[in-house]
C-alpha positions, -999 to 999 in steps of 0.1 A, spaced: 177 272 -84 203 261 -59 228 236 -73 222 201 -60 259 196 -57 264 225 -33 232 226 -13 239 215 23 211 192 33 206 161 55 170 155 47 154 159 13 131 188 23 156 207 45 152 245 40 117 241 26 85 253 43 49 242 38 13 248 47 -14 222 44 -51 223 43 -79 199 32 -97 169 47 -81 164 82 -76 127 78 -55 134 47 -38 167 57 -26 153 90 -7 124 74 7 148 47 19 171 75 35 143 94 54 130 64 66 164 52 79 172 86 97 139 88 113 147 55 127 180 68 101 207 59 89 232 84 53 243 89 45 279 82 12 298 83 0 311 50 2 349 47 21 378 32 54 361 39 43 328 25 38 320 -11 18 349 -24 -8 340 -50 -5 302 -47 -38 284 -45 -54 285 -11 -65 248 -8 -41 219 -5 -4 218 3 23 241 -9 60 237 -4 83 267 -8 120 275 -4 152 257 -11 156 274 -45 126 257 -59 95 272 -75 64 266 -52 52 230 -54 15 227 -49 -8 197 -45 -45 193 -39 -61 162 -23 -99 158 -22 -122 130 -15 -135 128 -51 -151 149 -78 -181 166 -61 -204 154 -88 -198 118 -76 -214 125 -42 -184 108 -24 -177 130 5 -156 111 31 -138 79 39 -169 58 43 -184 67 10 -151 64 -9 -146 29 6 -182 20 -4 -179 32 -40 -145 20 -50 -151 -16 -39 -129 -16 -8 -159 -25 14 -167 -54 -9 -132 -68 -9 -126 -63 28 -160 -79 35 -154 -111 15 -142 -129 46 -175 -122 63 -198 -127 33 -211 -91 33 -196 -57 26 -177 -43 55 -161 -9 60 -125 -7 73 -125 10 107 -92 26 97 -89 56 73 -73 36 46 -83 57 16 -73 89 33 -39 75 44 -32 63 9 -43 96 -6 -19 115 18 10 93 7 2 99 -30 0 136 -23 35 136 -8 47 115 -38 33 141 -62 51 170 -44 84 151 -42 81 141 -79 75 178 -88 106 188 -69 127 161 -85 115 172 -119 124 208 -111 159 198 -98 164 181 -131 155 212 -151 118 205 -156 89 229 -151 70 233 -118 36 217 -119 4 216 -99 -5 182 -87 -39 168 -79 -50 135 -64 -81 122 -48 -93 95 -24 -115 78 -49 -84 73 -72 -64 60 -42 -93 35 -35 -93 23 -70 -55 18 -69 -59 -2 -37 -83 -26 -53 -67 -26 -87 -56 -63 -86 -90 -75 -75 -106 -53 -101 -83 -67 -128 -92 -103 -117 -129 -95 -118 -126 -84 -155 -104 -112 -167 -111 -137 -194 -116 -166 -169 -127 -172 -134 -107 -173 -102 -85 -203 -94 -100 -205 -59 -136 -200 -47 -146 -166 -34 -166 -174 -3 -167 -164 34 -141 -177 57 -105 -174 68 -80 -170 97 -74 -160 124 -75 -193 142 -82 -197 180 -63 -220 205 -80 -239 233 -68 -212 257 -83 -184 237 -53 -171 218 -62 -156 184 -34 -163 159 -23 -161 123 -6 -189 105 18 -184 76 37 -206 53 44 -205 15 53 -243 15 26 -269 11 48 -294 29 51 -272 60 13 -266 58 7 -304 58 33 -311 86 18 -284 109 -18 -298 106 -6 -334 109 13 -325 141 -21 -312 155 -39 -344 143 -62 -325 119 -83 -347 95 -63 -355 64 -90 -344 40 -93 -311 58 -56 -303 55 -57 -313 18 -88 -292 10 -76 -263 30 -43 -256 13 -57 -241 -19 -79 -214 -3 -52 -207 22 -26 -203 -6 -48 -181 -27 -61 -158 1 -37 -131 -9 -54 -130 -43 -90 -136 -34 -92 -118 0 -110 -148 15 -101 -183 26 -131 -207 30 -112 -232 50 -127 -265 62 -144 -260 96 -124 -290 109 -92 -269 108 -107 -243 132 -120 -271 153 -85 -286 154 -68 -255 168 -95 -250 194 -86 -284 208 -50 -275 215 -33 -250 237 -11 -222 224 22 -239 235 13 -271 216 4 -250 185 37 -231 187 57 -264 190 38 -278 159 47 -246 139 84 -248 150 87 -284 141 69 -281 107 86 -249 94 53 -230 94 50 -198 115 23 -186 139 18 -151 154 -6 -143 182 -27 -112 174 -13 -82 194 -35 -53 206 -31 -17 197 -22 -10 233 7 -36 230 20 -18 198 16 16 214 37 6 244 66 -6 222 63 19 194 97 37 189 82 66 169 104 58 139 96 72 105 81 48 80 112 49 59 149 55 64 171 76 40 209 73 44 233 92 21 260 69 9 297 75 18 322 89 -7 326 120 -27 297 139 -42 288 131 -78 277 164 -94 242 161 -108 241 123 -108 232 103 -138 197 117 -141 205 153 -151 212 148 -188 179 164 -198 149 181 -182 117 161 -180 84 173 -195 55 185 -173 36 155 -160 65 131 -163 90 143 -138 110 111 -137 113 109 -175 149 99 -184 155 80 -152 159 42 -150 146 20 -123 158 -16 -119 132 -36 -100 140 -71 -85 107 -76 -68 80 -102 -64 43 -102 -54 30 -67 -45 51 -43 -24 82 -37 -46 63 -41 -80 37 -16 -70 64 9 -59 81 5 -93 48 7 -111 41 41 -95 76 54 -105 68 42 -141 36 62 -141 57 92 -132 78 87 -163 107 64 -152 118 35 -174 112 4 -152 132 -27 -160 121 -59 -141 148 -83 -131 131 -117 -135 145 -153 -130 153 -175 -160 120 -184 -177 104 -152 -164 83 -144 -134 61 -174 -126 34 -151 -114 28 -140 -150 7 -171 -155 -13 -169 -123 -50 -171 -130 -72 -155 -139 -56 -143 -171 -62 -118 -199 -48 -129 -232 -28 -155 -214 -12 -132 -189 -22 -129 -152 -46 -100 -148 -33 -93 -113 3 -93 -126 -6 -68 -153 -22 -45 -127 13 -40 -112 36 -47 -141 22 -34 -173 45 -12 -192 77 -26 -177 106 -41 -196 118 -75 -184 154 -88 -183 161 -124 -172 189 -127 -147 200 -157 -128 212 -141 -95 227 -174 -84 252 -172 -113 282 -150 -109 282 -140 -145 246 -129 -143 253 -110 -111 280 -92 -130 254 -83 -157 232 -69 -130 260 -48 -116 267 -34 -151 230 -25 -155 231 -8 -120 261 13 -131 238 31 -155 206 31 -135 192 57 -111 173 33 -87 178 -3 -78 148 -17 -59 143 -51 -43 123 -69 -17 145 -100 -12 147 -118 21 168 -100 48 205 -104 41 201 -118 6 214 -87 -12 246 -87 9 251 -124 3 249 -119 -34 272 -89 -34 243 -66 -45 237 -44 -15 240 -7 -14 278 -7 -7 284 -32 -35 264 -13 -61 275 20 -49 310 10 -58 300 9 -95 275 38 -93 280 63 -64 249 82 -74 226 52 -72 194 52 -50 194 17 -35 159 8 -22 148 -21 -1 112 -27 8 110 -53 36 86 -66 61 101 -54 94 131 -32 85 150 -50 113 131 -30 139 116 -59 159 138 -86 174 110 -112 177 94 -105 143 77 -134 125 77 -138 87 73 -104 72 42 -110 51 11 -88 50 -12 -108 73 16 -116 99 25 -79 101 -12 -70 105 -14 -96 134 18 -85 151 11 -47 150 -26 -44 160 -40 -38 125 -63 -68 131 -78 -49 160 -78 -15 143 -96 -27 112 -127 -38 131 -148 -17 155 -155 -24 192 -175 -56 199 -160 -75 170 -133 -102 173 -100 -88 160 -90 -102 126 -65 -90 100 -82 -80 68 -76 -105 40 -74 -75 16 -37 -69 12 -38 -36 31 -1 -34 41 13 -48 8 -4 -20 -11 3 8 15 39 -6 18 43 -2 -20 30 34 -18 55 41 10 83 25 -9 76 48 -39 74 78 -15 108 68 0 124 64 -34 112 98 -45 126 113 -13 158 95 -20 160 108 -56 153 144 -43 180 140 -17 204 128 -44 196 158 -66 202 182 -37 235 166 -25 249 147 -55 253 116 -33 237 82 -37 211 72 -11 202 40 7 164 38 11 146 14 34 108 11 38 87 -17 53 53 -32 60 59 -23 96 61 13 86 29 9 66 11 -6 97 22 22 120 12 49 94 -22 33 90 -29 29 127 -13 62 138 -45 78 151 -54 46 170 -19 42 185 -21 78 197 -55 71 214 -40 40 230 -10 60 242 -34 85 259 -52 56 277 -83 60 255 -100 31 237 -81 28 204 -109 12 185 -139 28 167 -173 24 183 -195 -7 177 -211 -8 143 -187 18 128 -188 18 90 -213 -10 88 -233 -6 56 -271 -6 57 -291 -32 37 -316 -21 11 -341 -41 -9 -315 -48 -36 -281 -40 -22 -263 -19 4 -256 18 12 -229 33 33 -237 65 52 -211 92 56 -194 88 90 -210 120 103 -245 108 93 -242 71 102 -260 73 135 -289 92 121 -292 69 90 -291 38 111 -323 48 129 -342 41 97 -351 7 83 -343 9 46 -346 -28 38 -378 -24 18 -365 4 -4 -344 -1 -35 -310 14 -32 -317 44 -54 -349 53 -34 -331 48 -1 -303 72 -12 -329 98 -24 -348 95 9 -316 100 30 -307 130 8 -341 146 13 -335 143 50 -301 160 48 -280 128 51 -252 118 28 -246 82 17 -233 62 -12 -243 29 -29 -219 1 -20 -202 -15 -50 -206 -53 -45 -194 -65 -79 -161 -51 -90 -168 -60 -126 -196 -34 -125 -172 -5 -118 -166 1 -155 -203 12 -158 -205 31 -126 -213 68 -134 -193 78 -103 -162 67 -123 -173 76 -158 -145 72 -183 -118 67 -157 -115 29 -159 -100 15 -191 -86 -17 -205 -49 -23 -214 -35 -39 -246 -42 -73 -231 -78 -65 -223 -72 -63 -185 -90 -36 -165 -68 -6 -156 -74 21 -130 -65 57 -137 -32 73 -127 -35 85 -91 -23 120 -98 -27 146 -125 -1 173 -133 -10 207 -147 
């Protein structure tokens, strides 16, 4: 294998070639990302990779043994054959539909996009393992596992020892102004919430009652707000609402269309990798020993200073690949550890992202503790944070500062906007959905645009963050230099809506047709036809048939469909996922690793 210290490369996959096959919604994203990382497309054949498996994606060249990954919808036995059936079975339709009170399919290919990113992660991890002296492996992932990962926090909460802290019932933003502007509202401060609604003269009892479901909407995927709050915004014009937000400290964002986003889209990659300045560091700190097959990051250390979902999920995935993950928590520990519902006294949602990590308490406001953190970074491979823009630099903990004590460090920042939009609002999931057209893309024609209250971008942003860090680690192994890595929720939004943005840029309607991925009611539940069979299935009234009989009837008529999971707590007993869902040491539900290595 070529020495990482002497290989001349600018991007992590320079000098590598690939061919990709498989479900188009998955393979197209895999192809885009591999090209952005420097790989070139080749046609399989005699000059390619010989007897490598025909299906999936294979990377060759650069001094590496061939890296191969397969990505499928699911085990064929499960009957899950496309995006719609995977969304139905894994609970994604149930969670996304909580705002409406019935299961709803996402009109974007969320499971396929997540699967593609996981596929690239697996390939990059294999190459990092090879560069560190480990064996080549064959990677496999599937959309049903990606779907389970996407709902893992909601699944954990459904199987907790206690109930939710807020009601799960229909309702939620966006709000509407008197002049017809749909908008999202964001604040993490109850005082700002109250001041905003007082400025609009909302009833006092409504603003008091509304705070709890609004605050917990990130956890519950719904927000049953008092109707009086929606009535209040409809009585004021957009200018008045904006002034109320500015005066209160809350933020509002008008929903933008996909056409708006397509017109301003700069075509940037969803992440940015920048080798750090200074001399090469042969091998870096991670080359002391070769990792075992299936754990390509074994022996590497990740410091994670993250909260909520995006950065903790990225670090969680690196931990599943073998890295030791050390969480940097404030004095007294992460307050989200106790967020209900809990399992054995620990938040079930927190466990879904943070089980298996070691925690160290650091007061980043104290100079002595910042010195401790720099000492830890001197012996780490990755430092990951999702602090507010500029905070790392103000603390003396940005890439340049930590690079001074560890020139081979991969310094990773997962943000909301990556500094790419001058007028960007607060970089939270629902605000980014509103600003980038995801609220329009998630629903088909004929429906009012609305950001999903399922944390689509936080989860996909975490997946992209892990992908970017793996790319940074590979670039480090090939150059001997540290790498600054940046990823964002904006990158997640553009990745998710890529096909819709391309349709908008061509002047076509970017949205899916009316009724797209709407489940069909049965006598005792719901079924979701495969996308290709949806029109034919919708011609038949199945409401008098039990779900099992409706599925059999469709199957006999050559149509594919899947039963819609409506209660996440029932997934443990669903034969489509037999044996794949477990419980951790605290009793919290746990989803399977998204990849397997052989």
